[in-house]
N, C-alpha and C positions, 0 to 999 in steps of 0.2 A: 347751469347744467342739471340741477335737480328738477327744474321746471320741464326741461325737455324730456327727462326720464319719466316724469309723472304723466306727461301728455302721451308719450309713446306706449306706455303700458296699457291704457284702455284701448288704444288702436289695435295693438297686437291681440288683446283679449277679444275684441269685436271680430277681427279677421278669423281667429280660431273658431269662434262660435259659428260664423258664417260658413266656414269650411266644413264643420261637423254637420250643419244643417244641409249643405249641398250633398254630402255623402249619404245622409239619410234619405234625401229626396231621390237621388240617383238609384239607391238600392231599392226603394219602394217602386220606382218606375220600372226597373229591370225585372221585378218580380210580377208585374201585372199579367203577362201571358199565363202564369201558373196559378192565377186566381180566377174567380168567376166574373171579373170585370170585363165588359165588352171592349175589346181592343180598339174598335173603330172609334168609340167615344173618346178614349184616351189619346189616340192619334190626332183626332180633330182638336181636342183640348190643347195638346202640345203645340200645334201650329198656331193657335190663337194665343197661347201663352208666350210664344216667341214674339208675336206681333205686339202684345201688350208690353213685353219687356223692352222692345225697340221703342215703343211710344213713351214708356217711362224714362228711358234714357234722355229723351228730349224734354219732357215736361218736368219730370221728377228731379232731374239734376241740372237741366239748362233753363228751367222756368219758362219754356216756350210751349204754349197750348196750341196744338194743331188739330183742326177739325177736318183734315184732309188725308189722313194716313191710309184710308181705303184705296186711294189712287195708287199707292205703291204695292199694296197687296194685290189689287186687281190687275195692274199692269204686268207684274211679274207672272201672275197666273195665266193671263192671256198669252204672253210671249212664250212661256214654258210649254203651255198646251199646244200652241201653234208649232213650236220647234219639234215637239215630240210626234205630233200627228201628221203634220204636213211635210216638214223637212226630214223626218225620220231620224232625228239625232238621238244618241243614247241619253239616258237620264241625267248623267253628270253634266253633259254639255247643255242639255235643256235647262237645268237649274242655273248654270252660269249665264245663259242667255237671259233668263228671267231676272236674276239679280243685277246683271249689267244694265238691263232696261230700267229697272226701278232706281238704280243708283244714278243713271244719266238723267232720269226724270227729277230726282231729288236735287241734282246740281242745277238744272234749269229753273225749277220752281223755287228753289232756295234762294237763288240770286234775286228773284222778284220779291218773295215774301219776307226775307230777312231784313229788308229795309224798314219794316214797321215792327211795332211792339204791341204787347197786350192783346186787346180784343181785335185790333186792326190786323195783327198777324194771323189770328184765328180765322177771321172772316176771309182774308186773302187765300188761306189754304183751303177753306171750304169752297170758295168760288172756283179755284183751280181744280179741285177734285170734281166738282159738278161739271166743269167744262170737259174734263176727261171722260166723265160718265156719258155725256151726250155724243162725244166723238166715238166712243166704243159702241154706242147704240147704233150708229150709222156706218161704222167701218166694216168693209166686206169681210175681213179676216176674222172678225169676232162673231159673225153670224147673228148679229143683233140680239133679240130677246131669246133666241134659241141657244145661244152660247156655243161653245166648242164641246161637243159630247164625245164620249167613248175614247178618251185619251189613253193610249197604250202606256202601261207602266214600264215595260221593258226590263232589261238587265243592267244594273249599275256596275260599272267597271268590268262588264262582260260576264260576271259570275253571280252577282246578287240578284236573284229573281224576285222582283218587287211585287209580282202577282201573288206571291206567297205571303199570307197575312203576317206571320211571325217575322219573316225577313223584313217586310216593309215597316213593321212596328219598330224593330231595333234600329233600322236605318234612320227613321225619323227621330228616334230617341237620341241617337248619337249626334245627329245634326243639331238637335235642340240643346243638348248638354254642352257641345262645343261652342255654340253661339252664346249660351248663357255664361260660360266662362269668359268668353271674349268681352261681353258686356261688363262682367264683374271686373275684368282687368282694366277696361276703359274708365270705369267709375273710380277705381282706386289708383289711377295713374296721375301724374302731374297735370295732364290735360283735364282729367275729371275734377281735380281740385280747383282748377281755374273755372270750370263750368259751374261748380257749386258757388264759387265766389261771385260769379256773374249773376246767378240766380238770387243770391242774398242781397247784393249791393253792386249793381252794374256801374254806377258813377265812380265808386271807390276803385273797382277793378280797372276802369279806364285811367284813373289818376295814378295807378301803379304801373301804367305803361302797356297794359294788355289791349290788343286789338280785338275787342269783344265781338264785333260783327264776324270776324274770321272764325273765331272759336264757335260761335253759334251756327255758322254755316257748315262747319265740319261736323258738328253734332247732328245737324239736320240731315246731312248726307249719310252719315253712319246710321242714323235711325231709319232713313228711307231704304237704304240697302238691306238692313236686317229685316225690315218689314217685307221687303221683296223676297227675301229668303223664305219667310213664313208663307208667302203666297205661292212660291214655287213648290214648296214641299206639300202644301195643301192640295195641289193638283193630283198628286199620286194617291191621296186618300179619297178624294171625291171623284176623281177621273173626269172632271168637267170644269170648265171655266165659264162663269156666268156674270151677269150684270150686278148680281147681289153683292159681289165682293168689291164693286166700285161705288156702290150707292152710299149716300151720306149717312144712312143709318148704321152702316158698318163702322164708320168713324166714331159714331156715337157709342156703339157697343164697346169699342176698345177703350174709350174714356171711362165707361162704366166699370169695365174689368179692372182697370188700374186704380180707380177710386175705391172700389169695394175691397180689393186686396190690400192696398196701402200705397199711396203716392210717395215716391222717393225712397221706397224700400226695395231691396234686390229681389226678395221672394214674393212680395205682395202681388205683382201682376200675374204670377203663376197661379197663386191661390184664387185670385179674382177670375181668371180665365176659366179655371175648373169649375168654380161656382156658377158662373153665367152659362157655360156650355152644358153643365149638368141640369140646370133649370130648363134650358131649351130642349134637352134630350128627354127628360123624364116628366116634363109638364106639357109635352106637345099635344096631349089630348084636350087641353084647355083652349087650343087655338090662339086667337088674338089676345086672350087674357094673359098669356105669358108676358107680353109687353107691359101690361098693367102691373103684374106681379113684380117684374123687374123694376118698374118705376117706383113702386112702393118700397122695395128693398133699397133703392138708391136714396129715397127720402129718409128712411130710417137710418141709413149709413151716415148721411150728412148731419142729421140731428143728434144722433147718439154716439157714434164712434167715427169722428171725422178723420182720424188717422188711418182708417181701414182695418181689416182683420189683423194683418201682420203688424201694422203700426201700433195698434192698441196693445197687442201682446208684448211687443218690444218695450213699449212705455211702461206697462205693468211690471214686467220683470226688472227693469231698471229702477223703478220706484221701490220695489220690494227689496232689492239689494241695498 
């Protein structure tokens, strides 16, 4: 009994610290419109932070490296943009269409990719993503390289005017915070604990009677659906859907965000997304050199602080205590 109590105390302490960190993060983000920070930058970063958190759910807790998460982001973006501009649906239904399309795609691709592990899984997801890229390049409804431009923002639930920057910002913030809490709940649920055990030692999890392929497939579908939500919300910020969101380089960026922030940490992908988007925003005058700078930061991250920003901070404070 004493052992159970001793093990439970650190867990409660960790959850309390994470809750305090979440409150601080939420308060800081709520205050953004009252500061001099450019809201468009923060909205864009929040969308990519959600994408990185969805990716981290798969690799950080399930141990599955996907090089194809751009296909969920881009698919949801195209479907949402088409639903808003061509079908004339309200924003809430457009988002549902995009998330449903990304989730359905995750089910189909997951049934194919989940049969393999390690680098083979990563290569299959990359191949599937590139297949979708060339389909969207030729599909009539995507308008090829021109993309879907001038997507109307509309009124969510009939009264939230998303063309107003402040209203749009808080709408995206609420969606991000709710999705973040959902991911946090998944990670700390019995399902999340099984995922962690599969990541650490899959043969042992199998020996305990868990059907690991089913758990990994569910994690893949959840990750794809949440990545689709990020893609759907991004449409309201950029007001266009383009091939950039489906390209393999987007999948590479989300890997970079997660590793820089901290793989397997709940807040790491958020920090990593803000770091990478800030670099793209404020170093744009360097042109293609931004990619070189990002590569340099990635090399430094791998060589010096392999746990990422949040991972290293967490390790330091644990060691200090």
